C-alpha positions as CSV (number, residue, x, y, z in Angstrom):
1,X,0.0,0.4,0.3
2,X,2.6,2.2,0.8
3,X,3.8,1.8,-3.2
4,X,0.2,2.7,-4.1
5,X,0.2,6.3,-1.7
6,X,3.7,7.0,-3.7
7,X,2.7,6.6,-7.1
8,X,-0.8,8.4,-5.9
9,X,1.1,11.2,-4.8
10,X,3.5,11.7,-7.7
11,X,0.3,11.4,-10.1
12,X,-1.2,14.1,-8.0
13,X,2.0,16.4,-8.1
14,X,2.0,15.6,-11.9
15,X,-1.3,17.0,-12.3
16,X,-0.8,20.1,-10.2
17,X,2.3,21.0,-12.7
18,X,0.3,20.4,-15.4
19,X,-2.6,22.6,-13.7
20,X,0.5,25.3,-13.7
21,X,1.7,25.2,-17.2
22,X,1.2,28.5,-18.1
23,X,3.7,29.5,-15.3
24,X,6.4,27.5,-15.9
25,X,6.2,26.5,-19.4
26,X,4.4,29.7,-20.9
27,X,6.0,32.3,-18.5
28,X,2.7,34.0,-17.7
29,X,3.9,34.7,-14.2
30,X,0.7,37.0,-13.5
31,X,-1.0,34.0,-13.6
32,X,0.9,33.6,-9.9
33,X,-1.9,36.4,-8.8
34,X,-4.4,34.0,-8.5
35,X,-5.0,32.0,-5.6
36,X,-5.7,28.8,-7.0
37,X,-2.4,29.0,-8.8
38,X,-0.3,29.8,-6.1
39,X,-2.1,26.5,-3.9
40,X,-1.6,24.2,-6.9
41,X,2.0,25.1,-7.5
42,X,3.2,25.0,-3.9
43,X,0.9,21.8,-3.6
44,X,2.8,20.4,-6.4
45,X,6.2,20.6,-4.5
46,X,4.5,19.0,-1.3
47,X,2.9,16.0,-3.0
48,X,6.4,15.3,-4.8
49,X,8.0,15.4,-1.5
50,X,5.4,13.5,0.3
51,X,5.6,10.7,-2.9
52,X,9.4,10.7,-2.2
53,X,9.1,10.5,1.5
54,X,6.5,7.9,1.3
55,X,8.5,5.4,-1.1
56,X,11.6,5.8,0.6
57,X,10.4,6.3,4.3
58,X,11.6,9.4,4.3
59,X,10.7,12.9,6.7
60,X,7.3,13.6,5.5
61,X,5.7,16.9,5.1
62,X,4.8,19.0,8.4
63,X,1.3,17.8,9.0
64,X,0.3,21.7,9.3
65,X,1.0,22.5,5.7
66,X,-0.3,19.5,3.7
67,X,-3.4,20.2,5.6
68,X,-3.4,24.0,4.7
69,X,-2.9,23.5,1.4
70,X,-5.3,20.4,1.4
71,X,-8.0,22.7,2.7
72,X,-6.8,25.5,-0.1
73,X,-7.2,23.7,-3.0
74,X,-10.7,22.2,-2.2
75,X,-11.7,25.8,-0.9
76,X,-10.4,26.9,-4.5
77,X,-12.2,23.8,-6.1
78,X,-15.6,24.6,-4.8
79,X,-15.3,28.3,-5.5
80,X,-14.7,27.5,-9.2
81,X,-17.6,25.2,-9.5
82,X,-19.9,27.1,-7.6
83,X,-19.1,30.6,-8.2
84,X,-16.5,31.4,-10.8
85,X,-17.5,31.5,-14.5
86,X,-16.9,28.9,-17.2
87,X,-13.2,28.6,-18.5
88,X,-12.2,29.9,-21.5
89,X,-12.0,27.6,-24.1
90,X,-8.9,28.9,-25.6
91,X,-7.1,27.8,-21.9
92,X,-4.1,25.7,-22.7
93,X,-4.3,22.0,-22.7
94,X,-2.2,19.7,-21.6
95,X,-2.8,16.1,-22.3
96,X,-6.0,16.8,-24.2
97,X,-7.5,18.7,-20.5
98,X,-7.9,22.8,-19.9
99,X,-4.8,23.3,-17.5
100,X,-8.3,24.7,-15.3
101,X,-9.7,21.7,-15.5
102,X,-6.6,20.0,-13.6
103,X,-6.3,22.5,-11.1
104,X,-10.3,23.2,-10.5
105,X,-11.4,19.8,-10.1
106,X,-8.6,16.8,-10.7
107,X,-6.5,17.9,-8.4
108,X,-8.7,19.6,-5.5
109,X,-10.5,15.8,-5.7
110,X,-7.0,14.1,-5.4
111,X,-5.7,16.3,-3.0
112,X,-9.2,15.2,-0.7
113,X,-8.5,11.9,-1.4
114,X,-5.1,11.6,-0.5
115,X,-6.4,13.1,2.5
116,X,-9.0,10.9,3.3
117,X,-7.3,7.4,2.4
118,X,-3.5,7.7,2.8
119,X,-2.4,10.6,5.3
120,X,-2.2,9.2,8.7
121,X,-5.2,10.7,10.9
122,X,-5.8,12.2,14.7
123,X,-2.9,14.5,13.8
124,X,-5.0,17.9,13.5
125,X,-4.9,20.3,16.1
126,X,-7.9,22.6,16.5
127,X,-5.8,25.8,16.4
128,X,-4.9,24.7,12.7
129,X,-8.4,26.1,11.7
130,X,-7.4,29.5,12.9
131,X,-3.5,29.3,11.6
132,X,-4.9,28.4,8.2
133,X,-6.3,31.7,7.7
134,X,-3.3,33.5,8.4
135,X,-2.4,33.5,4.3
136,X,-6.0,34.7,3.3
137,X,-5.8,38.3,4.4
138,X,-1.8,38.6,3.3
139,X,-3.4,37.2,0.0
140,X,-5.9,40.0,-0.6
141,X,-3.2,42.8,0.8
142,X,-1.2,41.4,-2.1
143,X,-3.9,41.5,-4.5
144,X,-4.5,44.9,-3.5
145,X,-0.6,46.6,-3.6
146,X,0.3,44.8,-6.7
147,X,-3.2,46.4,-8.6
148,X,-2.1,49.7,-7.4
149,X,1.5,49.4,-8.2
150,X,1.0,47.9,-11.4
151,X,-2.5,48.2,-12.7
152,X,-2.2,47.1,-16.0
153,X,-0.4,44.2,-15.4
154,X,-3.5,41.4,-15.8
155,X,-3.4,38.6,-15.0
156,X,-6.7,39.2,-17.1
157,X,-6.4,39.2,-21.0
158,X,-7.8,43.1,-20.6
159,X,-4.9,43.8,-18.3
160,X,-7.3,44.0,-15.5
161,X,-5.3,42.9,-12.3
162,X,-7.7,41.8,-10.3
163,X,-7.7,37.7,-10.8
164,X,-11.9,37.8,-9.4
165,X,-14.4,40.0,-9.4
166,X,-14.8,39.6,-5.9
167,X,-11.9,41.4,-5.1
168,X,-12.1,43.8,-8.0
169,X,-11.9,47.2,-5.5
170,X,-12.9,49.4,-8.1
171,X,-16.1,47.4,-9.3
172,X,-17.0,46.7,-5.9
173,X,-15.8,49.2,-3.6
174,X,-14.4,48.4,0.1
175,X,-17.6,47.9,1.6
176,X,-18.0,44.7,-0.6
177,X,-14.6,43.9,-0.7
178,X,-14.9,43.4,3.2
179,X,-18.2,41.7,3.1
180,X,-16.5,39.4,0.6
181,X,-13.2,38.7,2.7
182,X,-15.5,38.4,5.8
183,X,-17.6,35.6,4.2
184,X,-14.5,34.3,2.7
185,X,-12.7,33.5,5.7
186,X,-15.8,32.4,7.3
187,X,-16.1,29.5,4.5
188,X,-12.2,29.1,5.2
189,X,-13.0,28.2,8.7
190,X,-16.1,26.2,8.6
191,X,-14.2,23.9,6.1
192,X,-11.2,23.6,7.9
193,X,-13.3,22.6,11.2
194,X,-14.4,20.1,9.0
195,X,-11.1,19.0,8.1
196,X,-10.3,18.5,11.5
197,X,-13.1,17.1,12.4
198,X,-12.6,14.2,10.0
199,X,-9.3,13.8,10.9
200,X,-10.0,13.3,14.7
201,X,-13.1,11.0,14.1
202,X,-11.5,8.6,11.1
203,X,-8.9,5.8,12.3
204,X,-5.2,6.7,12.8
205,X,-4.2,4.4,9.7
206,X,-7.0,4.1,7.1
207,X,-4.9,1.8,5.0
208,X,-2.2,-0.2,6.2
């Protein structure tokens, strides 16, 4: 089963790098403004690390970090499914699939399956739910500062620097932005609580 877990993690990592093809191959670095791309790229590295550690019985990635990235990509997948518009058909493809299909569908599902099936459980602590929120306001501030300094830098094709409409400050104003960020933090907190509860409820090792 250790080899199956390693193969699954390597495959998930490969899907992460396929989903960020625009960044590392096409050099569209403005795409890093997207929260999903940041998460997928980091998750690809962590899954590669986890796969190697599983195969070689080495040091696993920190539980807090892997749980954090799993939460982030699950939220990104749900956001893409229920909030974001349909992807542009002109989006680059890797092995016949759009990169956003990897980033928004395949990777979130694979990361959650890996958490459920291959991770050791009963390691999450309840305070993780709060510490996992730290990066969200940092990300939002980064988007706003970048937009103020480079107002026509993309990542949207028309040069708009705001990657998501719910962060588009000139369009929605400070009040709505604050509401959106507050709702986002609440969603992350609720799903974080669910993840910790699942981790603590599952057997310490689901598969041997």
